[in-house]
N, C-alpha and C positions, 0 to 999 in steps of 0.2 A: 456098908454105909459110911464107915470111918474112912475108907479109902477115897470115896467120893468127896467127903467133907474136907479131907486133907488136900485133895487135888484142887478143889475150889479155893481153899485158903492159899495154897501155893500160887495159883494163877492170879489171885487178887494181889498178893505181895509182888509178884513179877510185874503186873500191870502198873501198880503204883510206882515201882522202881523206874520203869520206863518213862512214866509221866513226870516224875521228879527230875530225872536227868535230862529230859528233853526240853525243859523250860529255858527260855532265853533269859539271860541275866544281863541287867543293865550295867554299863560300865560307870561306876560311881567313883568320882575322884574328888578330893578336897579342893575346892576353888576358894581363893581369897578375894573377896570383893574389893575393888579398887575405888570405884566411884560411880555416880549416876548423874544423869542430866535429862532434861526433857525440853522439847521445843515443838510448838504447834500440835500438841496432843500425841507426839511420838516420844517414847521414853527409851533411853539408852542406859546400859549398865556394862561395866568392864570388870572382868575377873582375871585373876592370875592363877595358872595351873603350875604349881612348883615342881611336879613330877616330870613334866615335859618342857618346862620353862617357856610357856606359851601364854600370851594375853589373848583373851576371847572377848569380843564385843557382841552384846546381845541387844536386839531391838524389839520393842513391843509396839504394835500398830495402834491405830485410833480405836478400834473395837476392844482391844485388850485381850483378844483370844488368840492372836498369832504371835508366836515367839520365834525369832530368827537369830540363831547364834552361829552363823557360818563364818563370820569374819574372825580370823585368827592370825597372829603373827608371832614368830619365834623371837625371844629375847636373847641377845648375844652376850 
């Protein structure tokens, strides 16, 4: 009985370990906000990423549920 309980506990710990290490981790970087503006219901925000020296421009559409941060340029 003790062997079965030990095997079940070991399997549970192993399964938890696989689950914990298999999680995708988001790349979180400190961004410094530069400024914002809006026109005709579309909002823009600019951020500076000091680790890569990149300026990122984000756009939010009319509905407010779509965020587009694909525009980036490198600061020389």
